C-alpha positions as CSV (number, residue, x, y, z in Angstrom):
1,M,-31.7,0.6,77.9
2,M,-28.7,2.8,79.0
3,S,-28.9,6.4,79.8
4,K,-26.7,8.9,78.0
5,K,-24.1,10.5,80.2
6,L,-24.9,14.2,80.3
7,D,-21.6,16.4,80.2
8,L,-22.9,19.7,81.6
9,D,-20.6,22.9,82.2
10,P,-20.2,23.5,85.9
11,D,-19.2,26.8,85.4
12,K,-22.3,28.0,83.4
13,I,-24.4,26.1,85.9
14,R,-22.9,28.6,88.7
15,A,-23.4,31.3,86.5
16,L,-26.9,30.7,86.0
17,A,-27.3,30.2,89.7
18,S,-25.6,33.6,90.3
19,F,-27.9,35.3,88.1
20,G,-31.1,33.8,90.3
21,C,-32.1,31.1,87.8
22,T,-33.6,28.2,89.6
23,I,-32.7,24.5,89.5
24,L,-35.6,24.0,87.3
25,D,-34.6,27.1,85.3
26,I,-31.3,25.6,84.9
27,A,-32.5,22.1,84.1
28,K,-34.8,23.5,81.3
29,Y,-31.5,25.3,80.0
30,F,-29.7,22.2,79.6
31,Q,-32.8,20.2,78.7
32,C,-32.2,17.6,81.6
33,D,-34.0,16.1,84.4
34,E,-33.9,18.6,87.8
35,S,-32.6,15.7,89.7
36,T,-29.5,15.8,87.6
37,I,-28.8,19.2,88.5
38,R,-29.7,18.7,92.3
39,K,-27.6,15.6,92.4
40,N,-24.5,15.9,90.5
41,Y,-24.2,19.8,90.5
42,K,-25.4,20.7,93.8
43,A,-22.0,22.3,94.9
44,E,-21.8,24.7,91.8
45,F,-25.3,25.6,92.2
46,E,-24.8,26.4,96.0
47,S,-21.8,28.2,95.1
48,G,-23.8,30.4,92.5
49,L,-26.4,31.0,95.0
50,E,-23.8,32.6,97.4
51,D,-22.3,34.7,94.8
52,L,-25.8,36.0,94.1
53,K,-26.3,36.7,97.8
54,L,-22.8,38.5,98.1
55,S,-24.0,40.7,95.0
56,L,-27.4,41.6,96.4
57,I,-25.5,42.6,99.9
58,S,-23.0,44.7,98.0
59,V,-25.7,46.7,96.4
60,L,-27.8,47.0,99.4
61,L,-24.8,48.5,101.1
62,L,-24.1,50.9,98.3
63,V,-27.9,52.1,98.1
64,S,-27.9,52.3,102.0
65,I,-24.6,54.6,101.8
66,Y,-25.7,56.7,98.9
67,F,-29.4,57.2,99.6
């Protein structure tokens, strides 16, 4: 039996990761296995995590300047 090919939106995966969603959260959102995200969308997930880190650093810097 052949499994169906999932066509997930890489931009959506990056966005969800940038909001702090885990691989498990994203897999649940797309109703697929975690390994699908981990294997086929690793770059998008990691890019989203980097976006999250930059956002957090920016907020920390702003808070440290004004408080």
